[in-house]
C-alpha positions in Angstrom: 62.1 -21.6 -13.0 61.6 -17.8 -13.2 63.6 -17.3 -10.0 66.4 -19.5 -11.3 66.7 -17.4 -14.4 66.7 -14.2 -12.4 69.5 -15.5 -10.2 71.6 -16.4 -13.3 70.9 -12.9 -14.7 71.9 -11.2 -11.4 75.2 -13.2 -11.3 76.0 -12.2 -14.9 75.2 -8.5 -14.1 77.4 -8.6 -11.1 80.3 -10.1 -13.1 79.8 -7.3 -15.7 79.7 -4.7 -12.9 76.2 -3.5 -13.8 74.3 -5.0 -10.9 72.7 -1.7 -9.8 71.5 -1.0 -13.4 70.1 -4.5 -13.6 68.1 -4.2 -10.3 66.6 -0.8 -11.4 65.6 -2.2 -14.7 64.0 -5.3 -13.1 62.1 -3.0 -10.6 60.7 -0.9 -13.4 59.7 -4.0 -15.3 57.8 -5.5 -12.4 56.0 -2.2 -11.9 55.1 -1.9 -15.6 53.9 -5.5 -15.6 51.6 -4.9 -12.6 50.1 -1.8 -14.3 49.5 -3.8 -17.4 47.7 -6.5 -15.4 45.5 -3.9 -13.8 44.7 -2.4 -17.2 43.7 -5.8 -18.4 41.4 -6.3 -15.5 39.8 -2.9 -16.0 38.7 -3.9 -19.5 38.0 -7.5 -18.6 34.7 -9.2 -17.8 33.4 -10.6 -14.5 33.7 -14.4 -14.4 30.2 -15.6 -13.3 28.8 -18.7 -14.7 25.5 -18.5 -12.8 24.2 -15.3 -14.5 20.6 -14.3 -13.4 17.9 -14.3 -16.0 17.6 -11.0 -18.0 21.0 -9.8 -16.9 23.3 -11.5 -19.4 24.0 -8.3 -21.5 24.6 -6.2 -18.4 27.0 -8.7 -16.8 28.8 -9.3 -20.1 29.6 -5.6 -20.3 30.4 -5.2 -16.6 33.8 -3.9 -15.6 35.3 -4.8 -12.3 38.6 -2.8 -12.4 40.9 -3.6 -9.5 38.6 -6.4 -8.4 37.9 -10.0 -9.4 34.2 -11.1 -9.3 33.3 -14.7 -9.8 31.0 -17.4 -8.4 33.1 -17.7 -5.3 33.0 -14.0 -4.3 34.6 -10.6 -4.7 38.4 -10.3 -4.4 40.4 -7.1 -4.1 43.6 -7.1 -6.2 46.6 -5.5 -4.4 50.2 -4.9 -5.3 53.0 -6.0 -2.8 56.1 -3.9 -2.1 58.0 -6.3 -4.3 55.7 -5.5 -7.2 53.8 -8.8 -7.1 50.0 -9.0 -7.4 47.9 -10.7 -4.7 44.1 -11.1 -4.1 42.2 -10.6 -0.9 38.6 -11.9 -0.4 36.3 -9.2 0.7 32.9 -10.9 0.2 32.2 -14.6 0.0 29.6 -14.3 -2.8 29.1 -12.2 -5.9 27.6 -8.7 -5.2 26.8 -6.3 -8.0 24.7 -3.2 -8.7 22.2 -3.8 -11.5 20.2 -0.5 -11.5 20.0 3.0 -10.2 16.6 4.7 -9.3 16.3 8.5 -9.2 13.2 9.5 -7.3 11.4 12.1 -9.4 9.6 13.7 -6.4 12.5 13.9 -3.9 15.5 13.8 -6.3 17.1 11.1 -4.1 18.8 7.9 -5.4 18.5 4.3 -4.5 20.5 1.4 -6.1 19.5 -2.2 -6.7 22.0 -4.7 -5.3 22.1 -8.2 -6.7 23.8 -11.0 -4.7 23.6 -14.7 -4.3 22.5 -17.0 -1.4 23.7 -20.4 -2.5 22.8 -20.6 -6.2 19.8 -18.2 -5.9 20.1 -14.5 -6.9 18.4 -11.9 -4.7 17.7 -8.3 -5.4 17.1 -5.4 -2.9 17.0 -1.7 -3.4 18.7 0.5 -0.8 19.3 4.2 -0.4 22.6 5.4 -1.9 23.7 6.7 1.4 23.5 3.2 2.9 26.4 2.0 0.7 28.4 5.1 1.5 28.5 4.7 5.3 30.6 2.2 7.3 27.9 2.0 10.0 24.8 1.8 7.7 26.1 -0.7 5.2 26.6 -3.3 7.9 22.8 -3.5 8.1 22.9 -5.4 4.8 23.9 -8.4 6.8 20.2 -8.7 7.7 19.6 -9.7 4.1 22.2 -12.5 4.2 24.9 -10.4 2.5 28.3 -11.4 3.8 29.5 -8.1 5.4 31.0 -7.3 8.8 32.4 -4.2 10.4 35.8 -5.4 9.4 35.0 -5.7 5.7 32.5 -2.8 5.4 35.2 -0.3 4.3 36.4 -2.5 1.6 32.9 -3.3 0.3 32.0 0.4 0.3 35.1 1.1 -1.9 34.2 -1.7 -4.2 30.6 -0.7 -4.7 31.5 2.9 -5.2 34.2 1.9 -7.7 31.9 -0.3 -9.8 29.3 2.4 -9.8 31.9 4.8 -11.4 33.4 2.5 -14.0 30.0 1.1 -15.0 28.2 4.4 -15.1 27.4 3.9 -18.8 26.3 0.3 -18.3 24.1 0.3 -15.2 20.6 1.4 -16.3 19.1 4.5 -14.6 15.4 4.7 -14.1 13.0 7.3 -12.8 11.4 6.2 -9.6 8.6 7.0 -7.1 8.1 5.8 -3.5 4.6 4.3 -4.1 2.6 2.2 -6.5 0.0 3.3 -9.1 -0.3 6.0 -11.7 2.5 8.3 -12.6 1.1 10.2 -15.6 0.2 7.4 -18.0 2.6 4.9 -16.5 1.5 2.4 -13.8 3.9 1.1 -11.2 4.8 -1.8 -10.8 3.9 -2.6 -14.4 6.0 0.2 -16.0 9.3 -0.3 -17.7 10.1 3.4 -17.4 9.3 4.2 -13.8 10.2 1.9 -10.8 9.3 1.8 -7.2 12.2 2.6 -4.8 10.5 1.7 -1.5 11.1 -2.1 -1.5 12.7 -2.2 1.9 9.8 -0.5 3.6 7.1 -2.5 1.9 8.8 -5.7 0.8 5.9 -7.8 2.1 3.6 -6.1 -0.4 6.0 -5.8 -3.4 7.0 -9.5 -3.4 3.3 -10.4 -3.7 2.7 -8.3 -6.8 3.4 -11.0 -9.3 1.7 -13.5 -11.4 1.6 -17.3 -11.1 -0.2 -20.3 -12.6 -2.8 -20.1 -15.3 -4.9 -17.1 -16.1 -7.7 -19.1 -17.7 -8.0 -21.3 -14.6 -8.4 -18.2 -12.4 -10.8 -16.6 -14.9 -13.0 -19.7 -15.2 -13.4 -20.1 -11.4 -14.0 -16.4 -10.8 -16.8 -16.4 -13.4 -18.6 -18.9 -11.2 -18.0 -16.9 -8.1 -19.2 -13.7 -9.7 -22.8 -15.1 -9.8 -22.9 -13.9 -6.2 -23.7 -10.2 -6.1 -21.6 -9.6 -3.0 -18.5 -11.2 -4.4 -19.0 -9.4 -7.7 -19.2 -6.0 -5.9 -16.0 -6.8 -3.9 -14.2 -7.6 -7.2 -15.6 -4.4 -8.7 -14.1 -2.5 -5.7 -10.7 -4.1 -6.5 -10.9 -3.0 -10.1 -12.2 0.4 -9.3 -9.2 1.8 -7.5 -7.1 2.6 -10.6 -10.1 4.6 -11.9 -10.2 7.1 -9.0 -7.0 8.8 -10.0 -7.9 8.8 -13.7 -11.4 10.3 -13.2 -10.6 12.5 -10.2 -12.7 11.0 -7.5 -12.5 10.6 -3.7 -11.4 7.5 -1.8 -14.3 5.4 -0.4 -14.9 2.2 1.5 -16.6 -1.0 0.5 -17.5 -2.9 3.7 -18.5 -6.6 3.6 -20.0 -7.7 6.9 -22.1 -10.4 8.5 -21.8 -13.6 10.6 -18.8 -15.9 10.7 -18.5 -18.7 8.1 -20.0 -16.5 5.3 -16.7 -16.5 3.2 -15.9 -12.8 3.7 -12.2 -13.3 4.2 -12.0 -15.6 1.1 -13.9 -12.9 -0.9 -11.2 -10.4 0.1 -8.5 -12.8 -1.1 -10.3 -13.2 -4.4 -10.2 -9.4 -4.8 -6.5 -9.4 -4.0 -5.8 -12.2 -6.5 -6.6 -9.7 -9.3 -3.2 -8.0 -8.6 -1.0 -10.7 -7.0 -0.6 -13.4 -4.4 -3.7 -13.1 -2.1 -2.4 -14.4 1.1 0.3 -12.3 2.8 0.9 -8.6 2.3 -2.0 -7.8 0.0 -4.7 -8.6 2.6 -3.9 -7.0 5.9 -5.7 -6.9 9.2 -7.2 -3.8 10.8 -5.3 -4.6 14.0 -2.8 -1.8 13.4 -2.2 1.8 14.1 -4.0 4.5 12.1 -0.5 5.7 11.1 0.5 2.3 9.8 -2.8 1.9 7.8 -2.4 5.4 6.2 1.2 4.7 5.3 0.1 1.5 3.6 -2.7 3.4 1.8 -0.2 6.0 0.6 2.1 3.3 -0.7 -0.7 1.4 -2.5 -2.0 4.7 -3.9 -3.8 3.4 -7.1 -4.2 -0.2 -5.9 -6.9 -1.4 -3.5 -6.1 -1.4 0.2 -7.7 -4.6 1.5 -8.3 -4.8 5.3 -9.7 -7.8 7.1 -11.2 -8.3 10.6 -12.8 -5.0 11.4 -13.7 -6.3 14.9 -10.1 -6.0 15.9 -10.3 -2.2 16.0 -10.5 -1.0 19.6 -12.4 2.0 20.8 -15.9 1.3 19.5 -18.0 3.6 17.4 -15.7 6.6 17.8 -12.7 4.6 16.4 -14.9 3.5 13.4 -15.8 7.1 12.6 -12.2 8.3 12.9 -11.0 5.5 10.7 -13.6 6.2 8.0 -12.8 9.9 7.9 -9.0 9.3 8.0 -9.0 6.8 5.2 -11.4 8.7 2.9 -9.8 12.1 3.3 -7.0 10.8 1.1 -4.1 12.3 3.0 -2.3 11.8 6.3 -2.0 14.4 9.1 0.6 17.2 9.1 3.4 16.0 11.3 6.7 17.5 12.5 10.0 16.1 11.2 12.7 15.0 13.5 15.2 17.2 11.6 12.8 20.3 11.9 10.0 21.6 9.7 7.2 19.3 8.7 7.1 15.9 7.1 5.8 15.5 3.6 2.1 15.0 3.5 1.3 11.7 1.7 -1.8 11.2 -0.4 -3.7 8.2 -1.7 -6.5 7.4 -4.2 -7.6 4.0 -3.0 -10.8 2.1 -2.6 -10.6 0.4 0.8 -12.2 -3.1 0.9 -13.0 -4.1 4.5 -14.7 -7.1 6.2 -16.0 -7.7 9.7 -18.8 -9.2 11.7 -20.5 -5.9 12.3 -21.4 -2.9 10.3 -18.8 -0.2 10.2 -21.7 2.4 10.0 -23.6 2.9 13.2 -26.9 4.7 14.1 -24.8 7.5 15.6 -22.2 7.7 12.8 -21.8 11.1 11.2 -23.3 11.8 7.9 -19.9 12.1 6.4 -18.9 8.6 7.5 -22.1 7.0 6.1 -21.7 8.9 2.8 -18.2 7.4 2.2 -19.1 3.7 2.8 -20.9 1.2 0.6 -22.1 -1.2 3.2 -22.7 -4.8 2.0 -24.5 -6.9 4.6 -24.2 -10.6 3.8 -27.5 -12.3 4.2 -26.3 -15.9 3.4 -22.9 -16.8 2.1 -20.5 -15.1 -0.3 -18.5 -18.2 -1.3 -19.8 -21.8 -0.7 -16.5 -23.7 -0.9 -13.9 -21.4 0.6 -11.2 -24.1 0.9 -11.3 -24.9 -2.8 -11.5 -21.3 -3.8 -8.4 -20.5 -1.7 -6.6 -23.4 -3.4 -7.4 -22.0 -6.9 -6.5 -18.4 -6.2 -3.4 -19.3 -4.2 -2.0 -21.1 -7.3 -3.3 -18.8 -10.0 -3.2 -15.1 -9.6 -1.9 -11.7 -10.7 -2.8 -11.8 -14.4 -6.1 -9.8 -14.4 -4.6 -6.6 -12.9 -1.9 -6.3 -15.5 -4.3 -6.9 -18.3 -6.8 -4.4 -16.8 -4.2 -1.6 -16.6 -2.9 -2.3 -20.1 -6.4 -2.0 -21.6 -7.3 0.9 -19.3 -4.5 3.0 -20.8 -6.2 2.9 -24.2 -9.7 3.8 -22.9 -10.7 7.1 -24.4 -14.3 7.7 -23.0 -13.6 6.9 -19.4 -14.9 10.2 -18.0 -18.0 10.2 -20.2 -18.9 6.6 -19.1 -18.5 7.6 -15.5 -20.7 10.6 -15.8 -23.5 8.7 -17.6 -23.6 6.1 -14.8 -23.5 8.8 -12.2 -26.5 10.7 -13.7 -28.5 7.5 -13.9 -27.8 6.7 -10.2 -28.7 10.3 -9.2 -32.0 10.1 -11.1 -33.1 6.6 -10.0 -32.1 6.4 -6.4 -33.0 8.3 -3.2 -29.5 8.8 -1.9 -26.7 11.4 -1.7 -24.3 12.5 -4.4 -21.3 11.0 -2.6 -23.0 7.6 -2.4 -23.8 7.9 -6.1 -20.1 8.8 -6.8 -18.8 5.7 -5.0 -21.3 3.4 -6.6 -20.6 4.8 -10.0 -17.0 3.8 -9.7 -18.1 0.2 -8.8 -20.5 0.0 -11.8 -17.9 1.5 -14.2 -15.2 -0.9 -12.9 -17.6 -3.8 -13.3 -18.4 -2.9 -16.9 -14.7 -2.6 -17.7 -13.9 -5.9 -16.0 -16.6 -7.5 -18.2 -15.1 -5.8 -21.2 -11.5 -6.7 -20.6 -11.6 -9.9 -18.4 -15.0 -11.6 -18.1 -16.4 -11.3 -21.6 -19.4 -13.7 -21.2 -21.2 -11.6 -18.5 -23.7 -8.8 -18.5 -22.9 -5.6 -16.8 -24.3 -4.8 -13.4 -27.0 -2.0 -13.5 -28.6 0.5 -11.1 -31.4 -1.9 -10.1 -28.8 -4.5 -9.1 -27.1 -2.2 -6.6 -29.9 0.1 -5.2 -30.3 -2.0 -2.1 -26.7 -1.4 -1.1 -26.9 2.4 -1.1 -27.8 4.5 2.0 -30.9 6.7 1.5 -30.8 10.4 2.2 -32.6 9.9 5.5 -30.1 7.2 6.6 -27.3 9.6 5.9 -29.0 12.6 7.6 -27.6 12.8 11.1 -30.4 15.1 12.2 -33.1 12.7 11.2 -31.3 9.7 12.8 -30.8 11.7 16.0 -34.5 12.5 16.1 -35.6 8.9 15.6 -33.1 7.8 18.3 -34.5 10.4 20.7 -38.0 9.2 20.2 -37.0 5.6 20.9 -35.0 6.8 23.9 -38.0 8.5 25.5 -40.2 5.5 24.8 -37.6 3.2 26.3 -37.4 5.3 29.5 -41.1 6.1 29.8 -41.2 5.7 33.6 -38.8 8.6 33.9 -41.2 10.8 32.0 -44.4 9.8 33.8 -45.6 12.9 35.7 -48.3 11.0 37.6 -46.1 8.3 39.1 -45.1 8.3 42.8 -41.7 6.7 41.8 -38.9 8.2 43.8 -36.3 7.5 41.1 -34.8 9.8 38.6 -37.0 12.4 36.9 -36.0 13.2 33.3 -39.1 15.2 32.2 -42.7 14.6 31.2 -44.8 13.7 28.1 -48.0 15.6 27.5 -50.0 15.6 24.2 -47.3 13.7 22.4 -44.7 16.4 23.4 -41.7 15.4 25.5 -40.3 18.0 27.9 -36.7 16.8 28.8 -34.3 18.1 31.4 -31.5 19.7 29.4 -28.7 18.3 31.5 -30.0 14.8 31.1 -30.5 15.3 27.4 -27.1 16.7 26.6 -25.4 14.0 28.7 -27.3 11.2 27.0 -26.7 12.6 23.5 -23.0 12.9 24.3 -22.7 9.4 25.7 -24.1 8.0 22.5 -21.9 10.2 20.2 -24.6 12.7 19.2 -23.9 16.4 19.6 -26.5 18.6 21.2 -25.3 21.9 19.6 -25.1 20.6 16.1 -28.7 19.1 16.0 -30.8 21.5 18.0 -31.0 24.2 15.3 -31.9 21.7 12.7 -34.6 20.2 15.0 -36.1 23.7 15.3 -36.0 24.2 11.5 -37.8 20.9 10.9 -40.4 21.5 13.7 -39.1 18.7 15.9 -38.9 21.1 18.9 -40.9 24.0 20.2 -39.1 27.3 21.0 -40.1 29.5 23.9 -41.4 33.0 23.6 -37.9 34.3 23.3 -37.0 31.8 20.5 -34.9 29.8 22.9 -34.8 26.0 23.1 -35.1 25.9 26.9 -38.5 26.4 28.6 -39.0 27.3 32.2 -41.5 24.7 33.6 -42.1 22.3 36.4 -42.1 18.5 36.6 -43.5 16.9 39.7 -43.3 20.2 41.4 -39.7 20.8 40.6 -38.6 23.7 38.3 
């Protein structure tokens, strides 16, 4: 119809000898019409019926400019040479930016991309540079976003455009690359500060949510908490947010014993305080030290729960290295690929571990023993593990949010901690570091009773004395001396000066004094992870060895006729 009218008008213009003027006027009209259409689109609204929950206001104010966004996808609006307007599909589903995160430590930016898979909306946060590079943006295809190397350029232009025209609509948040305390805000429960490391730790972040019924979880856990081991494991879970607030050091709570005792289920109960227990919140120790420290740095003020200690390879040395690495609270200084050094990451966690054997050995360093609360399971922790897993797998994530909310209002936190610490130091024969770690557990337990489990009595010092290492157990010198006495007794034939045995001669024992070949002694100590040089001076100070006339440790003597 329009074309017929135009042809009639063209014929009339030709008869009136104004054809050129008519064509120029028509051309300008089409151009003005196209501009008007574009302006209408710039102030128009996206046409999406399936708007995700909590995003109605943002989407209603969203501007799409030279693009059409509806439930079928994203279309680019283009003008033909003839002045007509056409649309070209660049993405087969809606894709929008719903938030911008500015990292307060690194001053870098990530954006939250919302898109659909079928009728379900998905959200991922990616670095700003990823949506600015043709090669990097194609990786979004891994998340089921419809993008190829052919459409990458168009989608980049689209995303950059909507960022610009919606700069006043898209919310901007401060962000950090970890969880936990940032001043008085706690990530992920903060509305003011967000976490921008979703892609690196998505298996953890997606578990930090609540599901089911808080009262069902609470009622079942009250029954479980009648077991002292389970209660201390839960106290460890609640204690982690206290470390940063009070200014303490990371420590380890290790639950160990035979199979079938319910240790793994107990760890899952501890995880259910914060989110879904199975999956990312309970991890195995079968990983690299770098991977574990990266996880610890990300969790920061949330417990780092590690199952199956026996998967660690390397024996006692690996145990000691792991303990010291985790409880130092920071990773090693490392070079960066681009030059200089990488940022040193820190953490303030309580580490909750389980295994079939004790993480602390007879030859463990005093520093390692000091940093571990060792819980040896004598019987069982949880009787019906299957039922408990069913309860906590369907009801979880409420207690952590409530605990943090109430903790923010706590005024006398430091005073309460100091009171508990003084009581432990006065009533137990242990070291200050053991007391510090246990004080966190007792304080966390009292706060959990106050906030969550209101019908219980607080744990006291007498309840937990048995789980604290004594000073002599921590003292590496004392443990080395006892080990040496046992070693001499175990190998008495090699110290018998009267025997005609032609085997190895290690020394002799006379009047309850053992004279030992130095080479044999140093080799044996080293093989069992004791250090000759570090203990001999202490041996002398405590009267465990006799010096020679020159004050040296080595005496010139003969055994079986040999010097």
